[in-house]
C-alpha positions in Angstrom: 22.4 9.6 -41.3 25.2 11.0 -38.1 22.8 9.3 -35.5 23.3 5.9 -37.2 27.4 6.0 -37.1 27.5 4.0 -32.8 25.6 1.3 -34.2 27.1 0.2 -37.8 29.8 -1.5 -35.9 27.0 -4.5 -34.4 24.8 -3.7 -37.6 27.9 -4.8 -39.6 27.7 -8.0 -37.4 24.4 -9.0 -37.6 24.4 -8.5 -40.4 27.3 -11.5 -41.3 25.8 -13.8 -38.4 21.9 -13.6 -39.1 22.0 -12.7 -42.7 19.3 -10.0 -44.4 17.1 -9.5 -41.3 14.8 -7.8 -42.2 14.0 -8.4 -45.9 10.4 -9.4 -45.2 9.9 -6.7 -43.4 5.7 -5.4 -43.9 7.3 -1.8 -42.7 6.9 0.3 -46.2 10.0 2.9 -45.0 13.3 2.5 -45.4 13.5 4.9 -42.5 11.2 3.3 -40.1 13.2 -0.3 -41.3 16.7 1.8 -40.3 15.4 2.5 -37.3 14.2 -1.2 -36.3 17.3 -2.2 -37.5 18.9 1.0 -34.9 16.6 -0.6 -32.2 18.3 -3.5 -32.4 21.6 -3.0 -32.3 20.6 -1.1 -28.8 19.6 -4.0 -27.7 22.3 -6.2 -28.1 24.8 -3.3 -27.6 22.9 -3.1 -23.7 22.7 -7.3 -23.8 26.5 -7.0 -23.8 27.5 -4.1 -22.3 25.3 -4.8 -19.0 27.0 -7.8 -16.6 24.5 -10.6 -15.5 24.2 -10.0 -11.9 22.6 -6.2 -13.4 20.3 -7.1 -16.0 16.2 -7.6 -14.2 13.8 -10.1 -15.1 11.3 -6.3 -15.6 14.2 -5.0 -18.6 14.3 -8.3 -20.0 10.5 -8.3 -20.5 10.5 -4.5 -21.9 12.7 -6.0 -24.8 10.7 -9.4 -25.4 7.9 -7.1 -26.2 9.8 -4.8 -28.5 11.4 -7.6 -29.7 7.5 -9.2 -30.2 6.7 -5.2 -31.8 10.2 -6.1 -34.4 8.0 -10.3 -35.4 5.0 -8.4 -35.9 7.0 -6.8 -38.8 7.6 -9.7 -39.8 12.1 -8.3 -39.1 13.9 -11.8 -38.5 14.9 -11.3 -35.0 13.8 -14.5 -34.4 17.2 -15.3 -32.9 17.0 -12.1 -30.4 14.3 -13.6 -28.9 15.9 -17.3 -28.3 18.4 -15.5 -26.3 16.2 -13.4 -24.2 14.4 -16.4 -22.8 18.1 -17.9 -21.7 18.2 -14.2 -20.1 15.4 -14.9 -18.6 15.6 -18.7 -17.7 19.7 -18.2 -16.5 17.6 -15.7 -14.2 15.2 -17.9 -12.7 17.9 -20.4 -12.2 20.6 -17.6 -10.3 17.5 -16.6 -8.4 16.6 -20.9 -7.4 19.7 -21.6 -6.6 21.2 -18.4 -4.5 17.5 -18.9 -2.2 18.6 -22.8 -1.8 22.7 -21.7 -1.1 20.6 -19.9 1.8 18.4 -22.0 2.9 21.3 -24.9 2.9 23.9 -22.6 4.4 21.6 -21.2 7.1 20.3 -25.5 8.0 24.2 -26.2 8.4 24.4 -23.3 10.8 21.5 -24.1 12.8 23.1 -27.9 13.2 26.7 -26.4 14.1 24.3 -24.8 16.7 23.2 -27.6 18.2 26.0 -29.4 18.1 27.4 -26.9 20.0 25.2 -26.8 22.6 24.7 -30.0 22.7 28.9 -30.2 23.8 28.2 -27.0 26.3 26.0 -28.4 28.0 27.4 -32.0 28.1 31.0 -30.0 29.1 28.7 -28.5 32.2 26.7 -31.7 33.2 30.7 -33.1 33.1 31.6 -29.1 35.8 29.0 -30.5 37.5 29.7 -33.5 38.8 34.2 -32.6 39.4 32.6 -29.4 41.3 30.3 -31.6 43.5 33.5 -33.3 44.5 32.6 -36.7 43.0 36.0 -36.7 41.7 38.9 -35.5 43.4 41.6 -35.8 40.5 41.2 -36.3 36.0 43.3 -39.6 36.7 39.9 -40.7 39.1 37.4 -39.0 36.7 38.5 -40.7 34.0 39.0 -44.5 35.3 34.9 -43.4 36.8 34.2 -42.7 33.1 36.0 -45.1 31.6 34.5 -48.0 34.2 30.1 -46.8 33.6 28.9 -47.9 30.2 26.4 -44.5 31.0 29.4 -42.7 30.7 32.7 -44.1 28.6 29.0 -43.6 25.7 28.6 -40.2 26.8 32.6 -39.9 26.2 32.6 -41.3 22.8 29.5 -38.8 21.8 31.4 -36.1 23.2 35.1 -37.1 21.5 33.3 -38.5 18.0 32.4 -34.9 18.0 35.0 -32.4 18.6 36.5 -34.3 16.0 34.5 -34.3 13.3 33.4 -30.9 14.2 36.9 -28.8 13.4 37.4 -31.5 9.9 33.6 -30.6 8.8 34.5 -27.6 9.2 37.5 -28.0 7.1 35.7 -30.0 3.8 33.2 -27.4 4.1 36.6 -23.9 3.6 38.6 -25.8 1.2 35.4 -27.1 -1.0 32.8 -23.9 -0.1 29.7 -26.1 -2.0 27.5 -23.1 -0.5 28.7 -20.4 -2.5 27.1 -20.2 -5.5 25.7 -16.3 -4.8 29.3 -15.8 -6.2 28.5 -18.5 -9.1 29.2 -15.5 -12.7 27.1 -15.7 -15.9 28.2 -13.8 -18.8 25.9 -12.2 -21.3 
């Protein structure tokens, strides 16, 4: 009987909350019924001791198989089945959210890379024009940019891109919408 001492607190809590779950058990042997209760206590203890991100779907599915066997013996463990089903759903949602966050982060990084490459290409074009001797000073370059409609359009985009890029990066750092892999689920 000393084997059952570690599970006594769990058994008391389960019986207090869910009543006599083994009242309608079809097993005849008192020892077998006791073993069923110990199994339920062990499962409950394991779920309480394990953090969500350390659980695997294989472990939860194996535990659901044990719950199936207990239900076949008419042990009332519907509450445990419901909790395990909720954990499986949470695992799927967590996995999907992580995948979506990685894809979104990848898309944003690609967009920023393209913007930076575009800015670098435009800066390179402007540098080549200056090196070619088309503009003798910065003042001449700026006045020619404002007098040329195409250049003014390019200059406007460059200024807008340079202004918006730091603003976007500051807001994404502040709110960190792509850090969904740090969502904590409790069991």
